[in-house]
C-alpha positions in Angstrom: 189.0 -1.0 113.7 190.9 -0.7 110.5 188.6 -3.3 108.9 185.7 -0.8 109.2 187.1 1.1 106.1 188.3 -1.9 104.2 187.2 -2.2 100.6 188.9 -5.5 100.0 187.0 -7.7 97.5 185.2 -4.7 96.1 185.5 -3.0 92.7 185.2 0.8 92.3 184.7 2.7 89.0 186.0 6.3 89.0 184.9 8.5 86.1 187.1 11.5 85.5 189.9 9.6 87.3 192.7 11.4 85.6 191.8 14.8 87.1 193.0 16.0 90.5 190.0 15.0 92.5 189.3 11.8 90.6 192.9 10.7 90.8 193.0 11.3 94.6 189.7 9.4 94.9 191.1 6.5 92.9 194.2 6.4 95.0 192.3 6.4 98.2 190.0 3.6 97.1 193.0 1.5 96.0 194.7 2.2 99.4 191.6 0.9 101.1 191.9 -2.4 99.2 189.4 -1.9 96.3 190.2 -2.9 92.7 189.8 0.4 90.8 188.8 1.0 87.2 189.6 4.5 86.1 187.6 5.8 83.1 189.0 8.7 81.0 188.2 9.9 77.5 191.8 9.5 76.4 193.6 6.2 77.1 197.0 7.9 77.3 195.8 9.8 80.4 195.1 6.5 82.3 198.5 4.9 81.7 200.3 6.6 84.6 197.4 5.7 87.0 197.5 2.1 85.9 201.2 1.8 86.3 201.1 3.5 89.8 198.5 1.0 91.2 199.8 -1.5 93.7 199.3 -5.2 93.0 197.6 -4.5 89.7 194.6 -3.1 91.6 194.2 -0.1 89.4 193.4 -0.3 85.7 192.8 2.5 83.2 190.0 2.3 80.6 189.3 4.7 77.7 185.6 5.5 77.7 183.4 8.6 77.4 180.4 8.3 79.8 178.4 10.6 77.4 178.7 8.0 74.7 176.8 4.7 75.4 178.6 2.8 72.7 182.0 3.5 74.3 180.7 2.1 77.6 179.4 -1.1 75.9 182.6 -1.8 74.0 
């Protein structure tokens, strides 16, 4: 039954992942087995989330979803 909620082999992208809701969502996705990319406008804010990820499943990326060029970089 636990495999029903498994996200192993999947990648999740969380925008606003450094806020309370986004951070909890990113943690839950990682706990379910997903590799998680956390987007935030300031790279410094993503560092604690990246360091907290188990087995390097969580990585922080500086990007502003309102700016197409920052997403393409």
